[in-house]
Structures are given as structure tokens and as C-alpha cells.
C-alpha positions, 0 to 999 in steps of 0.5 A: 485397074485400081490398086488395092490401096485405092479401093481401100481408101475409096471404101473408106468413103460415103456411097456417093463419093465412090459413085463420084469417083468410079463414073468417070471411068465408066466414061461419065462426065461432071454434068452427067454424074450430077445429074445421074446422082441428083448433086450439084455440079459443085458438090461433084467437084466437091467430092472429087477434091475431098477424095483427092485430100483423102489420098494425099493424106493416105500418102502422107500416112505411107498407105499409098504412093503417089507418082510424082508425075500425078502430083498437080503442084509437081507438074506445073513445077516440071513445065516451068523447069522445062521451059526455063531450059 
């Protein structure tokens, strides 16, 4: 399901971060992830954010490609443009 580049970048992260990123694919929500890993809910959000930053950093170094639809800032920009027409 996940691309090789994604898996490679994820493999560079700590074991806890890997678990935080993989568990939602298995159907876990943030609070369940925090309880299962015995970390705080804010730590789950922080690790998710840091992994997102790692993905964008890898894209800047041309290690992966992120479709425009998945860019959070681009999504907001497109919603604004659609509403303006």
C-alpha cells in the first residue's frame, strides 16, 4: 500500500514514530495509539507532524513526490479559488 520511498523515509524514523504512522492504517485513532504506546496524545500529534515534515524535506531533496492534492496549504488555496468563482 505504501510506496518504497515512503517506507524508506519511515524506516529512518524511530520505532515509536513508525508505530504512530502505521497504526492509523490499521484503524487506530490517536487516543488509542497514545494508550497502546503509553505516550501522550500530544506526543502522537508531534510525531505525526515531524514525520510530515520529514516527507516534505525529502520532497525538497527530490527523494519523493507529494501530489498537489495532498498539500495542506494547496488544499486551502483550491477551496478559496473554487469559492471565488
